[in-house]
C-alpha atoms as one frame of an Amber mdcrd trajectory, in Angstrom:
protein
   7.198  28.370   6.140   9.048  26.148   3.970  10.419  28.093   1.373  10.544
  28.482  -2.271  12.574  25.044  -1.614  10.441  22.125  -3.203   9.712  18.668
  -1.068   9.542  15.618  -2.962   7.968  12.589  -1.555  10.100   9.634  -1.947
   8.679   6.573  -3.746   7.199   3.959  -1.333   9.691   0.741  -1.199   7.809
  -2.144  -2.490   6.796  -4.457   0.306   9.004  -7.672   0.111   5.724  -9.957
  -0.341   5.366  -7.460  -3.491   9.014  -7.955  -4.745   8.490 -11.715  -4.323
   5.297 -12.245  -6.279   6.572  -9.880  -8.842   9.592 -11.986  -9.259   7.758
 -15.499  -9.432   4.942 -14.065 -11.454   8.172 -13.448 -13.990   8.715 -16.692
 -13.902   5.313 -18.390 -14.497   4.822 -16.144 -17.289   8.225 -16.776 -18.663
   7.586 -20.371 -18.203  10.153 -21.290 -16.075   7.302 -21.868 -13.353   5.161
 -24.851 -15.263   1.849 -24.787 -14.591   0.983 -27.128 -11.927   4.586 -26.574
 -10.212   4.606 -26.499  -6.075   5.370 -23.480  -4.763   6.496 -24.364  -0.993
   6.557 -21.800   1.585   9.549 -23.317   2.837  11.236 -23.374  -0.643  10.084
 -19.900  -1.536  11.064 -18.242   2.041  14.526 -19.846   1.803  14.876 -18.797
  -1.808  14.329 -15.330  -1.289  15.145 -14.788   2.212  11.936 -14.496   3.713
   9.115 -15.187   6.308   6.249 -17.135   5.838   4.123 -14.365   6.977   5.615
 -12.421   3.908   5.523 -15.880   1.050   2.074 -15.941   2.360   0.954 -12.542
   1.370   3.197 -12.955  -1.851   1.319 -16.033  -2.794  -2.468 -14.404  -2.430
  -1.514 -12.121  -4.222  -0.665 -13.901  -7.178  -3.459 -16.635  -6.498  -5.975
 -13.184  -6.836  -4.078 -12.673 -10.028  -5.069 -16.214 -10.734  -1.744 -17.178
 -11.723  -1.526 -19.633  -7.858  -3.731 -21.720  -6.968  -3.945 -22.143  -2.943
  -5.277 -25.502  -1.690  -6.284 -26.264   1.743  -3.548 -28.895   3.378  -2.120
 -29.139   0.038  -0.400 -25.704  -0.271   0.270 -23.420  -2.835   0.899 -24.126
  -7.084   1.014 -22.350 -10.237  -2.655 -22.810 -11.598  -3.223 -25.364 -14.589
  -6.063 -24.127 -16.197  -8.115 -26.673 -17.474  -9.225 -26.948 -21.218 -12.467
 -25.296 -21.142 -10.739 -21.774 -18.818  -7.930 -22.102 -21.556 -10.559 -21.476
 -24.438 -12.518 -19.238 -22.031  -9.629 -16.893 -21.757  -8.840 -16.614 -25.556
 -12.682 -16.167 -26.288 -12.585 -13.247 -23.633  -9.297 -12.043 -25.188 -11.383
 -11.895 -28.825 -14.083  -9.823 -27.337 -12.236  -7.270 -25.430  -9.220  -6.431
 -27.475  -9.940  -6.161 -31.027 -12.303  -3.214 -29.734  -9.618  -2.105 -27.614
  -7.037  -2.219 -30.717  -9.481   0.327 -32.261  -9.167   3.147 -29.584  -5.582
   2.729 -29.357  -5.460   3.255 -32.834  -7.372   6.034 -32.477  -5.414   7.802
 -29.227  -1.734   6.531 -31.457   0.649   9.390 -30.619   3.882  10.185 -33.385
   6.187   8.068 -31.474   3.815   5.436 -29.832   4.058   3.205 -33.243   7.785
   3.314 -33.067   7.983   2.174 -29.723   6.020  -0.609 -30.434   7.757  -1.671
 -33.268  10.760  -1.475 -30.858   8.790  -3.868 -28.574   8.196  -6.260 -31.219
  12.193  -6.183 -32.648  12.956  -7.252 -28.692  10.141  -9.859 -28.936  12.053
 -11.187 -31.931  15.340 -11.317 -30.680  14.562 -13.401 -27.914  12.702 -16.016
 -30.031  15.453 -16.142 -32.787  17.839 -16.832 -29.736  15.340 -19.656 -28.704
  14.515 -17.863 -25.537  10.798 -18.879 -26.314   9.932 -18.284 -22.422  10.995
 -14.603 -23.104   9.580 -14.166 -26.360   6.208 -14.971 -24.881   6.271 -12.917
 -21.805   7.311  -9.469 -24.429   4.190 -10.953 -26.655   2.016 -10.805 -23.887
   3.659  -7.357 -22.760   2.747  -5.971 -26.590  -0.647  -7.134 -25.996  -0.959
  -5.236 -22.395   0.516  -2.117 -23.898  -2.252  -1.702 -26.841  -4.670  -2.010
 -23.520  -3.479   0.983 -21.621  -2.921   2.944 -24.934  -6.468   2.897 -25.391
  -7.481   4.407 -21.741  -9.993   2.234 -20.677  -8.878   1.712 -17.136 -11.222
  -1.478 -16.355 -11.093  -2.901 -19.637  -7.140  -2.513 -19.864  -7.229  -4.233
 -16.090  -9.275  -7.613 -17.764  -7.140  -7.579 -20.419  -3.811  -7.996 -18.501
  -5.166 -10.443 -16.050  -6.275 -12.621 -19.290  -2.534 -12.025 -20.770  -1.204
 -13.586 -17.819  -3.184 -16.720 -17.990  -3.024 -17.101 -21.175   0.993 -17.552
 -20.563  -0.405 -20.306 -18.503  -2.916 -21.994 -21.357   0.428 -21.591 -23.782
   2.630 -23.249 -21.843  -0.212 -26.278 -21.314  -1.480 -26.327 -24.934   0.398
 -24.694 -27.724   0.921 -26.949 -30.522   2.745 -24.705 -33.543   6.309 -23.838
 -31.772   7.314 -22.838 -34.571   5.041 -19.988 -34.962   4.372 -19.513 -31.644
   5.312 -15.684 -31.374   3.410 -14.461 -34.270   5.445 -11.102 -35.432   4.033
 -10.324 -38.506   0.320  -9.668 -36.764   1.910  -7.572 -34.623   3.773  -5.634
 -37.432   0.579  -5.632 -38.946  -1.288  -4.313 -36.026   1.314  -1.471 -35.880
   1.249  -0.023 -39.384  -2.932   0.011 -38.229  -1.838   2.117 -35.282   0.937
   4.045 -37.395  -1.710   4.816 -40.161  -4.407   5.243 -36.970  -6.459   2.938
 -38.671  -8.677   1.792 -35.992 -10.770  -0.392 -38.016  -8.134  -1.831 -39.580
  -6.656  -2.343 -36.225  -9.818  -3.949 -34.773  -9.787  -6.209 -37.604  -6.264
  -7.579 -37.811  -6.555  -7.726 -33.512  -9.788 -10.171 -34.392  -8.084 -12.379
 -36.571  -5.057 -12.940 -34.632  -6.705 -13.805 -31.237  -8.742 -16.298 -33.258
  -5.535 -17.665 -35.175  -4.549 -18.194 -31.628  -6.687 -20.189 -30.504  -6.734
 -22.415 -33.506  -3.101 -23.069 -32.667  -4.006 -24.834 -28.956  -4.567 -28.544
 -28.628  -6.808 -28.639 -25.789  -6.139 -32.045 -23.899  -5.016 -32.536 -20.655
  -0.906 -32.425 -20.204   0.934 -33.669 -16.840   3.917 -31.950 -15.893   7.594
 -33.372 -14.629   7.897 -32.017 -10.853  10.798 -29.952 -10.386  12.529 -28.001
  -7.491  11.783 -24.465  -7.229  15.632 -23.793  -7.501  15.679 -25.449 -10.631
  12.736 -24.292 -12.751  14.280 -20.323 -10.958  17.392 -21.415 -12.681  18.868
 -21.648  -8.981  17.881 -17.977  -7.660  16.950 -14.282  -8.431
């Protein structure tokens, strides 16, 4: 008998490969690691103090998420979506996210709209500070939060993956840098959530994503090579 004392299992520590994958993913989503950047196993290992087996597991995880490309005898690099893939990513989002926004609005709890407004404010502060990479990352997290709130697990997983790949697309093809983070569209969405107006949220989300697609200049881009340490700002 253990008596009345409650035993709580400690949360498992994340695997070293998971920690590396999360750090690299954040660098990719914040545009510190641009599409096409080479991810040398030796350099990643040196940067994070990890062996090759751990590094390979981290890179495999990122490849599964579509953020990294692995090529035999050429190693790993940040994925570079071609124009066709770029268009397909945003077209897929335009199919999935409007309906998800509809369900999120119907399920919105009393404090959820306020939480989403706080997310927008953080995004806006990053943009005003000139930290475009962080603003793009926060904008993506805003969309992921909507998908999670709709409580459609399978669709939410698809949207999270598409949002991550959208960051690569934006890094390569976005041509309207002055309106990169469409905060006014996000504010309008939150107004619809606060009113629990599913139809309005669906309409706004569709228009927002169509507008984002129209902001892409779908021509190939070349990236100048730089070291991994320089791209990540000298460390983690």
